[in-house]
C-alpha positions in Angstrom: 98.7 67.5 85.8 97.7 70.0 88.1 95.9 68.7 91.0 92.3 70.5 91.5 91.4 70.9 95.4 87.7 71.0 96.0 85.9 72.6 99.2 84.3 70.0 101.3 80.5 70.0 101.0 78.0 71.3 104.1 77.3 67.7 105.0 81.0 66.8 104.9 81.7 70.0 107.1 78.8 69.3 109.6 79.5 65.6 109.7 83.4 65.3 109.4 85.6 61.8 110.1 87.8 63.8 112.2 87.9 66.3 115.0 88.2 69.6 113.0 88.1 73.1 114.2 84.5 72.9 113.4 83.9 70.3 115.7 85.7 72.1 118.4 84.0 75.5 117.4 80.6 73.3 118.3 82.1 72.1 121.6 82.6 75.5 122.8 79.2 77.0 121.7 77.8 73.8 123.7 79.1 75.4 126.9 78.8 78.9 126.1 75.0 78.6 125.5 74.2 76.3 128.1 76.0 78.8 130.6 74.2 81.7 128.7 70.7 80.4 129.0 71.3 80.4 133.0 71.9 84.1 132.5 68.6 84.8 130.7 66.8 82.3 132.7 67.9 84.1 136.0 66.8 87.3 134.4 63.4 85.9 134.1 63.5 84.9 137.7 65.2 88.2 139.0 62.8 90.7 137.0 59.7 88.8 138.2 58.9 87.7 134.6 58.5 83.9 135.5 54.6 84.3 134.7 55.5 86.7 131.6 54.0 84.0 129.2 51.2 82.7 131.4 51.0 79.1 129.8 53.1 76.9 127.9 54.2 75.8 125.2 52.0 78.9 124.1 52.6 82.2 125.7 48.9 82.9 126.2 45.8 80.6 125.4 45.4 82.4 121.8 49.2 83.2 121.0 52.2 81.5 120.5 54.3 84.8 121.3 53.7 87.5 123.8 51.1 90.3 123.0 51.9 93.9 123.5 49.4 94.1 126.5 51.8 91.4 128.5 54.5 94.3 128.5 58.1 93.8 129.0 57.8 90.4 131.4 56.2 88.6 128.5 59.3 89.8 126.0 61.9 88.3 129.0 60.0 85.2 129.3 59.3 84.7 125.5 63.1 85.2 124.8 64.4 82.9 127.3 62.1 80.2 125.6 63.3 80.9 121.9 67.0 80.5 123.4 66.1 77.2 124.1 65.6 76.6 120.5 68.9 77.8 119.9 70.7 75.5 122.4 68.7 72.2 120.6 70.3 73.5 117.2 73.7 73.7 118.7 73.3 70.4 120.7 72.2 68.8 117.2 75.2 70.4 115.3 77.4 69.5 117.9 76.2 65.7 117.8 76.3 65.7 114.0 80.0 66.8 114.1 81.0 63.6 116.1 78.7 61.2 114.9 81.0 59.7 112.2 83.7 59.1 115.0 81.4 56.8 117.0 83.4 53.6 116.1 86.7 55.1 117.7 85.3 58.0 120.1 82.1 56.6 121.1 82.0 58.8 124.2 81.6 62.0 122.1 78.4 61.2 120.5 76.9 60.0 123.6 77.8 63.1 125.7 76.6 65.4 122.7 73.4 63.3 122.7 72.8 63.6 126.1 73.1 67.2 126.4 70.3 67.6 123.5 68.1 65.2 125.5 68.7 67.1 128.8 67.9 70.1 127.1 64.5 68.6 125.9 63.9 67.6 129.2 64.9 71.1 130.5 62.1 72.6 128.2 59.4 70.3 129.5 60.3 71.1 133.0 60.3 74.9 132.4 56.5 74.3 131.0 55.8 72.4 134.2 57.3 75.4 136.3 54.7 77.5 134.7 51.9 75.5 135.0 52.7 75.1 138.6 53.0 78.8 138.9 56.8 79.0 139.7 56.6 76.4 142.7 60.1 76.8 144.4 61.0 72.9 144.3 60.4 72.9 140.4 62.1 76.0 139.8 65.2 74.7 141.6 65.2 71.5 139.6 65.2 73.7 136.5 68.3 75.3 137.8 69.9 72.0 138.9 69.4 70.5 135.6 70.8 73.5 133.7 74.2 73.1 136.1 74.1 69.2 135.1 73.8 70.2 131.5 76.9 72.5 131.8 78.8 69.9 133.4 78.0 67.4 130.5 78.7 70.1 127.9 82.1 70.5 129.4 83.0 67.0 129.5 82.1 66.7 125.6 84.4 69.7 125.2 87.6 68.4 127.1 87.2 64.9 125.7 87.3 66.7 121.8 90.9 67.9 123.1 92.0 64.7 124.7 93.9 61.8 123.1 91.4 59.2 122.3 92.0 55.6 124.0 92.1 53.8 127.4 92.9 56.3 130.3 94.3 55.8 133.8 94.8 57.9 137.0 98.0 60.2 136.6 97.9 61.7 140.1 98.4 60.1 143.8 95.2 58.7 145.2 95.0 61.3 148.0 95.1 64.0 145.0 92.2 62.5 143.2 90.3 61.7 146.6 90.5 65.4 147.2 89.3 66.3 144.1 86.3 64.3 144.2 85.7 65.5 147.8 85.8 69.0 146.5 83.2 68.2 143.6 81.0 67.1 146.4 81.3 70.4 148.2 80.7 72.1 145.1 77.3 70.3 144.3 76.3 70.9 147.9 77.2 74.6 147.5 75.1 74.8 144.2 72.1 72.9 146.0 71.9 75.2 149.3 72.3 78.2 146.9 69.4 77.0 145.2 67.4 76.5 148.2 68.4 80.0 149.4 66.9 81.6 146.3 64.1 80.0 146.6 63.6 81.6 150.2 64.4 84.9 149.2 63.0 88.2 147.5 64.1 86.6 143.8 62.4 83.3 143.7 59.8 84.8 141.1 57.4 87.4 140.9 55.8 88.7 144.1 52.8 85.8 143.7 55.3 83.2 143.6 55.5 80.6 146.6 58.5 80.6 148.6 60.1 77.3 150.2 59.5 78.6 153.8 63.3 78.5 154.9 64.6 81.5 156.8 66.7 83.3 154.3 69.0 85.0 156.6 70.1 81.7 158.4 70.1 79.8 155.0 72.7 82.3 153.9 75.2 81.5 156.3 74.5 77.7 155.5 75.3 78.6 151.9 78.7 79.9 152.9 79.6 76.9 154.9 80.3 74.5 151.9 81.4 77.4 149.7 84.5 77.7 152.1 85.2 74.3 152.2 85.2 74.2 148.5 87.9 77.0 148.8 89.9 75.4 151.4 89.9 72.0 149.6 90.7 74.0 146.1 93.7 75.5 147.8 95.1 71.9 148.3 94.4 71.2 144.8 96.5 74.2 143.7 99.4 73.4 146.2 99.2 69.7 145.3 99.3 70.6 141.5 102.6 72.7 142.0 104.1 69.6 143.4 102.6 66.2 142.6 100.0 66.9 139.7 101.4 69.5 137.4 98.9 68.3 134.6 96.0 69.4 137.0 98.0 72.9 137.6 96.0 75.2 134.9 92.6 73.6 135.7 92.9 73.9 139.6 94.0 77.6 139.3 91.0 78.2 137.0 88.7 76.7 139.5 90.2 78.8 142.5 89.7 81.9 140.2 86.4 81.3 139.6 85.6 80.7 143.3 87.6 83.9 144.4 85.3 86.0 141.9 82.2 84.0 143.3 82.8 84.5 146.9 83.5 88.5 146.2 80.1 88.8 144.2 78.1 86.7 146.9 79.7 88.9 149.8 79.0 92.1 147.7 75.5 91.2 146.8 74.6 90.0 150.5 75.9 93.7 151.7 74.1 95.8 149.2 70.5 94.2 149.5 70.7 91.7 146.7 70.6 93.7 143.5 69.5 91.6 140.7 72.7 92.4 138.2 74.9 91.0 141.0 72.5 88.0 142.1 72.4 87.1 138.1 76.3 87.2 137.7 76.5 84.8 141.1 73.9 82.4 139.4 76.0 82.2 136.1 79.3 82.0 138.1 77.5 78.9 139.8 77.3 76.8 136.8 80.8 78.3 135.6 82.2 76.8 138.8 80.7 73.5 137.8 82.4 73.8 134.5 85.7 74.6 136.0 85.2 71.5 138.7 84.7 69.2 135.4 87.9 70.1 134.0 89.7 69.4 137.3 88.4 66.0 137.4 88.9 65.2 134.1 92.4 66.1 134.1 93.2 63.5 136.6 93.5 60.9 134.3 95.9 60.8 131.3 96.1 58.2 128.2 97.4 54.9 129.2 101.0 54.2 127.7 100.5 51.7 125.2 103.2 49.2 124.7 101.8 48.0 121.2 103.8 49.1 117.9 102.9 52.1 116.5 101.0 50.5 113.5 98.6 48.8 115.7 97.6 52.1 117.9 94.4 53.6 117.4 94.8 56.9 115.4 93.9 60.4 117.2 91.6 61.1 114.6 92.4 64.7 115.1 93.0 67.4 112.6 95.6 70.0 113.5 93.9 73.6 114.2 
C-alpha cells in the first residue's frame, strides 16, 4: 500500500515539536529586526525627527498616522513606530516556534518571551520619550534597552543551535575571566557612547535638551573603554588559538566588529559627524553586543554524560 505523506498544517509549522529550519529562521529574524530598528531609531534621532509625531500613541492629537503637514519628519518617526509592530510579530512567532519544547528546552520560550516583553516595554519608553520632548536620559535608556534586547535575542539564537542539557565551563578560568571583563568593557563603551550622543549635535532635533556634558572631552572618554575592549579582545583571540579553540570563530567575529567600529568612529570624528556614519556607528554598537554574547556563550560546552544512550535527553533537533 502506498504511503501518503501530508504537509504539516500551519499551526504545526508555527508550533513545532522540534527545532526546525522554521525555528532557526525566526531566531535569525529576531536578531536582525532588533538590530535593524536601532538603525531606523537612529535615523529618527539623526534627522531631527524625534518629535515628527508630536504625541504617542497617536501621531497627532487627532490622527494615528502622520498628516501631510508634518512632512518627512512625521513619516520617519511613524515608520520607526510601525517597525515596532513588526518586532512584536516576529517575537510572537519566535515564541510560538519553541513553545512546545518548553518541557525539555525551557530556556528557549523564556528567552523569546523576554524579548517580546522587552519590545513592549521599549515601545512604552519610546512614548515617554515623546511626552518628555526627547529628554536625553530617556532617549539614552531607549537605546540601552535596544542593546539589551539584541543581547537576549542573540542568546536565544545561539541556544537554538546548541545541544540541550547541562553545560560546564570548557575554557581555562583565566580565559573565562578575561571574556567577562571584556563584556564589562563593552557595556561601559556603549553607556559612554550613549552619554556622548546625548551631549552632541545628534541628540534629537534642535529643540531637544542636551545633557550638558562637554562633547569634545567625552569623545576622548568614549575611546578609553573602546581601546580596553580591543586589547582584551586581542587576548581572547590569541588565547583561542591555543587553549580555547571552541571560541576561535566568535572571538575573531568580535575582533572584526570592533575594528570596523573603531574605524567608523575615527572617520566620523574627523569628518564632522555625518549622519550616515553616526548611524552606522550606532548599529555596529549593538552588533558588538551581539558578538560579545556569542563569545560568552561559547565559554561553556555540554556536560559529558556517563548515562546510557537510552537515558540521555534527546537533542530535539531536526537536520537543516
